[in-house]
MILUM-749280 format. One record per atom (N, C-alpha, C, O, CB): residue number from 1; residue in one letter; chain; atom name; x, y, z. Coordinates in Angstrom, 2 decimals, m for minus. Glycine has a CB too. Layout:
<rs>
R num residuo cadena atomo      c1      c2      c3
R NUM       A      A    CA       X       Y       Z
...
</rs>
This chain:
<rs>
R num residuo cadena atomo      c1      c2      c3
R   1       M      A     N  184.48  259.12    7.74
R   1       M      A    CA  185.84  258.86    7.43
R   1       M      A     C  186.29  257.57    8.17
R   1       M      A     O  186.07  257.43    9.37
R   1       M      A    CB  186.71  260.09    7.79
R   2       S      A     N  186.88  256.71    7.47
R   2       S      A    CA  187.37  255.42    8.04
R   2       S      A     C  188.75  255.58    8.63
R   2       S      A     O  189.60  256.25    8.02
R   2       S      A    CB  187.39  254.30    6.95
R   3       V      A     N  189.00  255.04    9.70
R   3       V      A    CA  190.38  255.14   10.30
R   3       V      A     C  190.96  253.75   10.37
R   3       V      A     O  190.31  252.80   10.80
R   3       V      A    CB  190.36  255.80   11.77
R   4       T      A     N  192.18  253.64    9.95
R   4       T      A    CA  192.96  252.41   10.07
R   4       T      A     C  194.21  252.72   10.83
R   4       T      A     O  194.45  253.87   11.19
R   4       T      A    CB  193.29  251.79    8.70
R   5       H      A     N  195.01  251.75   11.08
R   5       H      A    CA  196.23  251.93   11.85
R   5       H      A     C  197.41  251.45   11.14
R   5       H      A     O  197.33  250.49   10.37
R   5       H      A    CB  196.14  251.26   13.15
R   6       C      A     N  198.50  252.07   11.37
R   6       C      A    CA  199.83  251.65   10.76
R   6       C      A     C  200.13  250.22   11.17
R   6       C      A     O  200.07  249.86   12.35
R   6       C      A    CB  201.03  252.61   11.22
R   7       H      A     N  200.45  249.44   10.20
R   7       H      A    CA  200.73  248.02   10.41
R   7       H      A     C  202.13  247.87   11.11
R   7       H      A     O  202.48  246.76   11.53
R   7       H      A    CB  200.70  247.25    9.04
R   8       S      A     N  202.83  248.87   11.21
R   8       S      A    CA  204.18  248.75   11.87
R   8       S      A     C  204.17  249.28   13.36
R   8       S      A     O  204.73  248.67   14.28
R   8       S      A    CB  205.25  249.59   11.01
R   9       C      A     N  203.51  250.43   13.52
R   9       C      A    CA  203.57  251.01   14.91
R   9       C      A     C  202.24  251.17   15.54
R   9       C      A     O  202.18  251.38   16.75
R   9       C      A    CB  204.23  252.35   14.90
R  10       G      A     N  201.14  251.09   14.79
R  10       G      A    CA  199.81  251.27   15.41
R  10       G      A     C  199.27  252.67   15.37
R  10       G      A     O  198.16  252.91   15.84
R  10       G      A    CB  199.87  250.84   16.81
R  11       M      A     N  200.02  253.58   14.83
R  11       M      A    CA  199.46  255.01   14.72
R  11       M      A     C  198.25  255.04   13.86
R  11       M      A     O  198.17  254.31   12.87
R  11       M      A    CB  200.51  256.02   14.13
R  12       A      A     N  197.31  255.86   14.22
R  12       A      A    CA  196.07  256.06   13.43
R  12       A      A     C  196.36  256.62   12.10
R  12       A      A     O  197.22  257.50   12.00
R  12       A      A    CB  195.10  256.97   14.13
R  13       L      A     N  195.70  256.17   11.04
R  13       L      A    CA  195.89  256.63    9.70
R  13       L      A     C  194.45  257.00    9.22
R  13       L      A     O  193.51  256.26    9.51
R  13       L      A    CB  196.61  255.52    8.77
R  14       N      A     N  194.30  258.06    8.51
R  14       N      A    CA  192.96  258.40    7.90
R  14       N      A     C  192.90  257.74    6.60
R  14       N      A     O  193.92  257.27    6.09
R  14       N      A    CB  192.72  259.93    7.72
R  15       Q      A     N  191.65  257.68    6.01
R  15       Q      A    CA  191.45  256.97    4.73
R  15       Q      A     C  192.24  257.60    3.57
R  15       Q      A     O  192.51  256.90    2.59
R  15       Q      A    CB  189.96  256.95    4.37
R  16       D      A     N  192.61  258.84    3.64
R  16       D      A    CA  193.30  259.53    2.58
R  16       D      A     C  194.81  259.36    2.61
R  16       D      A     O  195.50  259.87    1.73
R  16       D      A    CB  192.97  260.97    2.64
R  17       C      A     N  195.35  258.64    3.60
R  17       C      A    CA  196.78  258.43    3.67
R  17       C      A     C  197.37  257.83    2.41
R  17       C      A     O  196.90  256.79    1.95
R  17       C      A    CB  197.08  257.56    4.82
R  18       A      A     N  198.35  258.43    1.86
R  18       A      A    CA  198.97  257.90    0.63
R  18       A      A     C  200.10  256.96    0.87
R  18       A      A     O  200.85  256.57   m0.02
R  18       A      A    CB  199.46  259.02   m0.22
R  19       C      A     N  200.21  256.61    2.17
R  19       C      A    CA  201.34  255.71    2.67
R  19       C      A     C  200.95  254.29    2.61
R  19       C      A     O  201.78  253.43    2.90
R  19       C      A    CB  201.76  256.04    4.13
R  20       G      A     N  199.73  253.97    2.26
R  20       G      A    CA  199.27  252.52    2.27
R  20       G      A     C  199.01  252.10    3.73
R  20       G      A     O  198.24  252.74    4.44
R  20       G      A    CB  200.37  251.53    1.60
R  21       N      A     N  199.67  251.02    4.16
R  21       N      A    CA  199.47  250.49    5.49
R  21       N      A     C  200.39  250.98    6.51
R  21       N      A     O  200.33  250.50    7.65
R  21       N      A    CB  199.54  249.08    5.47
R  22       Y      A     N  201.32  251.96    6.19
R  22       Y      A    CA  202.28  252.48    7.11
R  22       Y      A     C  202.16  254.02    7.25
R  22       Y      A     O  201.76  254.73    6.33
R  22       Y      A    CB  203.69  252.09    6.66
R  23       C      A     N  202.54  254.47    8.48
R  23       C      A    CA  202.49  256.01    8.71
R  23       C      A     C  203.75  256.58    8.19
R  23       C      A     O  204.68  255.87    7.81
R  23       C      A    CB  202.32  256.42   10.26
R  24       Q      A     N  203.78  257.86    8.18
R  24       Q      A    CA  205.02  258.66    7.73
R  24       Q      A     C  206.25  258.38    8.53
R  24       Q      A     O  207.36  258.62    8.05
R  24       Q      A    CB  204.76  260.18    7.83
R  25       Y      A     N  206.11  257.87    9.78
R  25       Y      A    CA  207.27  257.66   10.60
R  25       Y      A     C  207.93  256.27   10.37
R  25       Y      A     O  209.06  256.03   10.78
R  25       Y      A    CB  206.88  257.82   12.04
R  26       C      A     N  207.17  255.39    9.71
R  26       C      A    CA  207.68  254.05    9.57
R  26       C      A     C  208.16  253.73    8.16
R  26       C      A     O  208.53  252.59    7.87
R  26       C      A    CB  206.65  253.09    9.97
R  27       I      A     N  208.15  254.72    7.29
R  27       I      A    CA  208.68  254.49    5.86
R  27       I      A     C  209.69  255.54    5.55
R  27       I      A     O  209.78  256.61    6.16
R  27       I      A    CB  207.53  254.55    4.76
R  28       D      A     N  210.46  255.15    4.56
R  28       D      A    CA  211.56  256.06    4.03
R  28       D      A     C  210.87  256.96    2.89
R  28       D      A     O  209.67  256.87    2.63
R  28       D      A    CB  212.87  255.14    3.41
R  29       E      A     N  211.70  257.79    2.27
R  29       E      A    CA  211.23  258.71    1.28
R  29       E      A     C  210.63  257.97    0.04
R  29       E      A     O  209.88  258.58   m0.72
R  29       E      A    CB  212.37  259.63    0.85
R  30       K      A     N  210.93  256.72   m0.17
R  30       K      A    CA  210.49  255.88   m1.27
R  30       K      A     C  209.25  255.10   m0.86
R  30       K      A     O  208.67  254.44   m1.72
R  30       K      A    CB  211.62  254.93   m1.72
R  31       G      A     N  208.84  255.12    0.31
R  31       G      A    CA  207.69  254.42    0.82
R  31       G      A     C  208.01  253.04    1.25
R  31       G      A     O  207.10  252.23    1.38
R  31       G      A    CB  206.62  254.39   m0.20
R  32       N      A     N  209.23  252.71    1.47
R  32       N      A    CA  209.67  251.41    1.99
R  32       N      A     C  209.68  251.40    3.53
R  32       N      A     O  210.03  252.39    4.17
R  32       N      A    CB  211.09  251.07    1.43
R  33       L      A     N  209.29  250.29    4.08
R  33       L      A    CA  209.25  250.17    5.54
R  33       L      A     C  210.66  250.27    6.04
R  33       L      A     O  211.54  249.63    5.45
R  33       L      A    CB  208.57  248.83    6.00
R  34       L      A     N  210.97  251.03    7.09
R  34       L      A    CA  212.14  251.21    7.74
R  34       L      A     C  212.54  249.95    8.42
R  34       L      A     O  211.70  249.09    8.66
R  34       L      A    CB  212.05  252.31    8.64
R  35       P      A     N  213.90  249.81    8.77
R  35       P      A    CA  214.33  248.59    9.40
R  35       P      A     C  213.66  248.39   10.86
R  35       P      A     O  213.31  249.34   11.55
R  35       P      A    CB  215.90  248.63    9.49
R  36       R      A     N  213.54  247.16   11.21
R  36       R      A    CA  212.91  246.76   12.48
R  36       R      A     C  213.55  247.50   13.59
R  36       R      A     O  212.81  248.04   14.42
R  36       R      A    CB  213.02  245.26   12.72
R  37       E      A     N  214.81  247.59   13.70
R  37       E      A    CA  215.55  248.22   14.82
R  37       E      A     C  215.18  249.75   14.84
R  37       E      A     O  214.98  250.31   15.92
R  37       E      A    CB  217.15  248.01   14.65
R  38       T      A     N  215.11  250.36   13.78
R  38       T      A    CA  214.75  251.73   13.72
R  38       T      A     C  213.33  252.01   14.31
R  38       T      A     O  213.11  252.93   15.11
R  38       T      A    CB  214.83  252.17   12.29
R  39       I      A     N  212.45  251.17   13.85
R  39       I      A    CA  211.04  251.24   14.35
R  39       I      A     C  211.01  250.91   15.86
R  39       I      A     O  210.32  251.59   16.62
R  39       I      A    CB  210.09  250.24   13.54
R  40       K      A     N  211.68  249.97   16.26
R  40       K      A    CA  211.73  249.59   17.75
R  40       K      A     C  212.30  250.74   18.59
R  40       K      A     O  211.80  251.03   19.67
R  40       K      A    CB  212.61  248.28   17.98
R  41       A      A     N  213.29  251.34   18.12
R  41       A      A    CA  213.91  252.48   18.84
R  41       A      A     C  212.79  253.65   18.96
R  41       A      A     O  212.59  254.25   20.01
R  41       A      A    CB  215.29  253.01   18.01
R  42       G      A     N  212.16  253.89   17.89
R  42       G      A    CA  211.11  254.97   17.90
R  42       G      A     C  209.98  254.64   18.88
R  42       G      A     O  209.52  255.51   19.62
R  42       G      A    CB  210.51  255.17   16.48
R  43       I      A     N  209.51  253.36   18.87
R  43       I      A    CA  208.47  252.92   19.74
R  43       I      A     C  208.96  252.98   21.19
R  43       I      A     O  208.19  253.34   22.08
R  43       I      A    CB  208.03  251.51   19.36
R  44       A      A     N  210.18  252.64   21.43
R  44       A      A    CA  210.78  252.64   22.77
R  44       A      A     C  210.80  254.13   23.26
R  44       A      A     O  210.44  254.39   24.40
R  44       A      A    CB  212.27  251.99   22.76
R  45       D      A     N  211.19  255.04   22.46
R  45       D      A    CA  211.21  256.47   22.80
R  45       D      A     C  209.85  256.99   23.16
R  45       D      A     O  209.65  257.70   24.14
R  45       D      A    CB  211.76  257.27   21.66
R  46       W      A     N  208.89  256.59   22.28
R  46       W      A    CA  207.41  256.94   22.53
R  46       W      A     C  206.97  256.39   23.86
R  46       W      A     O  206.37  257.11   24.66
R  46       W      A    CB  206.45  256.35   21.37
R  47       L      A     N  207.26  255.14   24.13
R  47       L      A    CA  206.81  254.54   25.41
R  47       L      A     C  207.49  255.32   26.61
R  47       L      A     O  206.89  255.59   27.65
R  47       L      A    CB  207.18  252.96   25.45
R  48       K      A     N  208.73  255.61   26.38
R  48       K      A    CA  209.46  256.31   27.47
R  48       K      A     C  208.91  257.71   27.76
R  48       K      A     O  209.02  258.23   28.87
R  48       K      A    CB  210.93  256.44   27.10
R  49       S      A     N  208.33  258.27   26.74
R  49       S      A    CA  207.82  259.63   26.89
R  49       S      A     C  206.61  259.70   27.88
R  49       S      A     O  206.26  260.79   28.34
R  49       S      A    CB  207.41  260.17   25.51
R  50       F      A     N  206.01  258.57   28.18
R  50       F      A    CA  204.97  258.58   29.23
R  50       F      A     C  205.46  258.56   30.61
R  50       F      A     O  204.74  258.90   31.55
R  50       F      A    CB  204.08  257.45   29.07
R  51       S      A     N  206.74  258.14   30.78
R  51       S      A    CA  207.31  258.10   32.05
R  51       S      A     C  208.80  258.44   31.99
R  51       S      A     O  209.63  257.55   32.16
R  51       S      A    CB  207.09  256.77   32.65
R  52       P      A     N  209.14  259.67   31.75
R  52       P      A    CA  210.57  260.01   31.47
R  52       P      A     C  211.45  259.86   32.64
R  52       P      A     O  212.66  259.83   32.45
R  52       P      A    CB  210.70  261.41   30.98
R  53       H      A     N  210.97  259.75   33.84
R  53       H      A    CA  211.83  259.64   35.03
R  53       H      A     C  212.09  258.18   35.42
R  53       H      A     O  212.80  257.89   36.38
R  53       H      A    CB  211.20  260.38   36.22
R  54       N      A     N  211.48  257.26   34.63
R  54       N      A    CA  211.55  255.82   34.86
R  54       N      A     C  212.85  255.28   34.26
R  54       N      A     O  212.91  255.14   33.04
R  54       N      A    CB  210.32  255.09   34.26
R  55       D      A     N  213.84  254.99   35.00
R  55       D      A    CA  215.07  254.47   34.45
R  55       D      A     C  215.22  252.93   34.74
R  55       D      A     O  216.26  252.33   34.47
R  55       D      A    CB  216.27  255.26   35.04
R  56       K      A     N  214.14  252.34   35.29
R  56       K      A    CA  214.23  250.94   35.61
R  56       K      A     C  213.55  250.12   34.57
R  56       K      A     O  213.84  248.93   34.48
R  56       K      A    CB  213.66  250.66   36.96
R  57       T      A     N  212.70  250.64   33.81
R  57       T      A    CA  211.98  249.88   32.80
R  57       T      A     C  212.84  249.71   31.49
R  57       T      A     O  213.50  250.64   31.02
R  57       T      A    CB  210.60  250.60   32.49
R  58       D      A     N  212.78  248.50   30.98
R  58       D      A    CA  213.49  248.28   29.72
R  58       D      A     C  212.49  248.61   28.51
R  58       D      A     O  211.75  247.75   28.03
R  58       D      A    CB  214.04  246.75   29.66
R  59       F      A     N  212.54  249.84   28.10
R  59       F      A    CA  211.58  250.31   27.08
R  59       F      A     C  211.86  249.57   25.70
R  59       F      A     O  210.93  249.42   24.90
R  59       F      A    CB  211.70  251.90   26.92
R  60       E      A     N  213.11  249.14   25.43
R  60       E      A    CA  213.39  248.38   24.21
R  60       E      A     C  212.62  247.06   24.25
R  60       E      A     O  212.02  246.62   23.26
R  60       E      A    CB  214.91  248.12   24.05
R  61       K      A     N  212.67  246.43   25.45
R  61       K      A    CA  211.95  245.13   25.60
R  61       K      A     C  210.46  245.31   25.53
R  61       K      A     O  209.77  244.45   24.99
R  61       K      A    CB  212.30  244.44   26.92
R  62       R      A     N  209.94  246.38   26.05
R  62       R      A    CA  208.51  246.65   25.90
R  62       R      A     C  208.09  246.97   24.52
R  62       R      A     O  207.00  246.59   24.10
R  62       R      A    CB  208.12  247.75   26.76
R  63       A      A     N  208.95  247.67   23.76
R  63       A      A    CA  208.73  248.01   22.40
R  63       A      A     C  208.68  246.68   21.60
R  63       A      A     O  207.79  246.49   20.77
R  63       A      A    CB  209.86  248.99   21.88
R  64       E      A     N  209.65  245.76   21.87
R  64       E      A    CA  209.64  244.49   21.12
R  64       E      A     C  208.34  243.70   21.37
R  64       E      A     O  207.78  243.10   20.46
R  64       E      A    CB  210.86  243.63   21.50
R  65       H      A     N  207.89  243.72   22.64
R  65       H      A    CA  206.61  243.03   22.94
R  65       H      A     C  205.44  243.70   22.17
R  65       H      A     O  204.60  243.01   21.59
R  65       H      A    CB  206.32  243.05   24.49
R  66       Y      A     N  205.40  245.05   22.19
R  66       Y      A    CA  204.34  245.75   21.52
R  66       Y      A     C  204.33  245.49   20.01
R  66       Y      A     O  203.27  245.40   19.40
R  66       Y      A    CB  204.47  247.22   21.80
R  67       M      A     N  205.54  245.36   19.42
R  67       M      A    CA  205.65  245.12   17.94
R  67       M      A     C  205.02  243.73   17.57
R  67       M      A     O  204.53  243.53   16.46
R  67       M      A    CB  207.19  245.18   17.49
R  68       K      A     N  205.06  242.86   18.48
R  68       K      A    CA  204.55  241.46   18.13
R  68       K      A     C  203.03  241.52   17.80
R  68       K      A     O  202.49  240.63   17.15
R  68       K      A    CB  204.80  240.43   19.36
R  69       A      A     N  202.36  242.60   18.27
R  69       A      A    CA  200.95  242.79   17.92
R  69       A      A     C  200.72  243.46   16.60
R  69       A      A     O  199.58  243.49   16.14
R  69       A      A    CB  200.28  243.59   18.96
R  70       M      A     N  201.75  243.98   15.97
R  70       M      A    CA  201.57  244.71   14.78
R  70       M      A     C  201.77  243.78   13.53
R  70       M      A     O  202.73  243.02   13.47
R  70       M      A    CB  202.53  245.88   14.78
R  71       P      A     N  200.87  243.86   12.56
R  71       P      A    CA  200.92  243.00   11.41
R  71       P      A     C  202.28  242.89   10.67
R  71       P      A     O  202.66  241.83   10.18
R  71       P      A    CB  199.91  243.47   10.47
R  72       A      A     N  203.01  244.07   10.63
R  72       A      A    CA  204.28  244.07    9.95
R  72       A      A     C  205.33  243.19   10.61
R  72       A      A     O  206.19  242.63    9.93
R  72       A      A    CB  204.79  245.45    9.86
R  73       W      A     N  205.25  243.07   11.95
R  73       W      A    CA  206.30  242.40   12.72
R  73       W      A     C  205.80  241.11   13.43
R  73       W      A     O  206.59  240.43   14.09
R  73       W      A    CB  206.86  243.38   13.74
R  74       A      A     N  204.48  240.78   13.30
R  74       A      A    CA  203.90  239.65   14.07
R  74       A      A     C  204.75  238.34   13.90
R  74       A      A     O  204.95  237.61   14.87
R  74       A      A    CB  202.40  239.38   13.59
R  75       D      A     N  205.22  238.08   12.71
R  75       D      A    CA  205.91  236.83   12.42
R  75       D      A     C  207.38  236.92   12.60
R  75       D      A     O  208.07  235.90   12.49
R  75       D      A    CB  205.62  236.39   11.04
R  76       A      A     N  207.91  238.11   12.87
R  76       A      A    CA  209.38  238.32   13.00
R  76       A      A     C  209.83  237.86   14.38
R  76       A      A     O  209.09  237.92   15.36
R  76       A      A    CB  209.76  239.83   12.76
R  77       D      A     N  211.04  237.42   14.42
R  77       D      A    CA  211.63  236.99   15.72
R  77       D      A     C  212.61  237.99   16.21
R  77       D      A     O  213.19  237.81   17.27
R  77       D      A    CB  212.31  235.63   15.62
</rs>
């Protein structure tokens, strides 16, 4: 089985994913990519889950940096 990754958030996708290049968390019910700010907030929450007692880190800024490595957001400012 081949594994690819979501082009928006990096989540692993299996070959049978009907979502194309995006995971279920990055698309709406019609299969359209969610807005950048929605994805960024989700990634920030995910990053924060690794250190929930850290209130000094700007997780939104870290999420923005992380998204620059994702094909869906690489060219976005």
